[in-house]
C-alpha positions as CSV (number, residue, x, y, z in Angstrom):
1,M,-0.1,0.0,0.1
2,T,1.4,3.5,-0.9
3,S,1.4,5.9,2.0
4,N,0.2,9.4,1.7
5,R,3.8,10.6,2.2
6,T,4.8,8.6,-0.8
7,K,2.0,10.1,-3.0
8,F,2.9,13.5,-1.7
9,F,6.7,13.1,-2.6
10,A,5.4,11.8,-6.0
11,F,3.3,14.8,-6.5
12,L,6.4,17.0,-5.6
13,E,8.5,15.4,-8.0
14,S,5.7,15.9,-10.9
15,V,5.5,19.5,-9.9
16,N,9.3,19.8,-10.0
17,H,9.3,18.2,-13.5
18,I,6.8,20.9,-14.6
19,E,8.9,23.7,-13.1
20,H,11.9,22.4,-14.9
21,Q,10.0,22.4,-18.1
22,H,8.9,25.9,-17.6
23,H,12.1,27.2,-15.9
24,H,12.4,30.1,-18.4
25,K,8.8,31.3,-17.7
26,L,8.6,30.8,-14.0
27,P,9.8,33.3,-11.4
28,D,11.7,32.4,-8.1
29,I,10.0,30.4,-5.5
30,D,8.7,33.4,-3.5
31,A,7.1,34.9,-6.4
32,Q,5.7,31.4,-7.3
33,V,4.3,31.2,-3.7
34,L,2.6,34.7,-4.3
35,L,1.3,33.5,-7.7
36,I,-0.5,30.6,-6.2
37,R,-1.8,32.7,-3.5
38,V,-3.3,35.0,-6.3
39,A,-4.6,32.2,-8.2
40,I,-6.3,30.6,-5.1
41,A,-7.9,33.8,-4.2
42,H,-9.1,34.2,-7.9
43,D,-10.5,30.7,-7.8
44,K,-12.6,31.5,-4.7
45,K,-13.8,34.6,-6.5
46,Q,-12.1,36.8,-3.9
47,A,-9.4,38.5,-6.0
48,L,-6.5,40.1,-4.0
49,N,-5.9,43.7,-4.4
50,V,-2.4,45.0,-4.4
51,T,-2.4,46.2,-0.7
52,Q,-3.7,42.8,0.3
53,A,-0.9,40.9,-1.5
54,M,1.7,43.3,0.1
55,N,0.5,42.3,3.5
56,L,1.2,38.7,2.9
57,K,3.8,38.8,5.7
58,S,4.2,34.9,5.7
59,I,5.8,35.2,2.1
60,G,7.9,38.3,2.9
61,S,8.2,42.0,3.6
62,P,6.1,44.5,1.7
63,A,9.0,45.7,-0.2
64,M,10.0,42.1,-1.4
65,L,6.2,41.5,-2.2
66,H,6.2,44.6,-4.3
67,R,9.2,43.4,-6.3
68,K,7.6,40.0,-6.7
69,I,4.4,41.7,-7.9
70,N,6.5,43.5,-10.6
71,D,8.3,40.2,-11.7
72,L,5.0,38.4,-12.0
73,L,3.8,41.3,-14.1
74,N,7.0,41.2,-16.3
75,L,6.7,37.5,-16.8
76,N,3.0,37.8,-17.8
77,M,2.0,35.7,-15.0
78,I,-0.5,38.1,-13.3
79,E,-2.3,41.2,-14.6
80,L,-3.6,44.3,-12.7
81,V,-7.4,45.0,-13.2
82,F,-9.8,47.5,-12.0
83,E,-13.4,46.5,-10.8
84,G,-16.1,48.8,-12.1
85,S,-15.5,52.4,-12.0
86,N,-13.1,52.4,-9.1
87,R,-9.8,53.1,-10.5
88,R,-7.8,53.3,-7.4
89,T,-8.0,49.7,-6.2
90,K,-6.0,47.4,-8.5
91,Y,-6.6,43.6,-8.2
92,L,-4.2,40.9,-9.1
93,L,-5.4,38.2,-11.5
94,P,-3.5,35.1,-12.9
95,T,-3.1,35.3,-16.6
96,S,-4.0,32.5,-18.8
97,H,-0.5,31.9,-19.4
98,A,-0.1,31.2,-15.6
99,M,-3.2,29.3,-15.3
100,E,-1.9,26.8,-18.1
101,I,1.1,26.0,-15.9
102,L,-0.9,25.8,-12.7
103,D,-3.4,23.4,-14.6
104,E,-0.5,21.1,-15.5
105,M,0.4,21.0,-11.8
106,A,-3.2,20.2,-10.7
107,D,-3.4,17.4,-13.4
108,A,-0.1,16.0,-12.1
109,A,-1.7,16.0,-8.4
110,A,-4.8,14.3,-9.9
111,K,-2.8,11.6,-11.3
112,V,-0.9,10.9,-8.2
113,Y,-4.0,11.0,-5.8
114,Q,-6.3,9.0,-8.2
115,P,-7.3,5.7,-6.3
């Protein structure tokens, strides 16, 4: 019987393979963690605004997070959008490019965890 730990390691190995395939498109690990947080919030229909993202102290300082937001923007992994007529609040959304890579990772997880 395969343990949950073994399945988890198999999943991480699959993700590592996907990251290796896209190494020229992916940012560093801190920016990847931020991208995942942006994607999770977007999936829950609770998009993060820039201020909320910069307050994710578990990832890093506001200055570092500001740099990572810029890195993700430059790599076409996130985009800034406005909601309605409010032009002061900018929301972070993953791009279709980022979602394609995240979908590959999700497919890898599904394969590992299938009964």
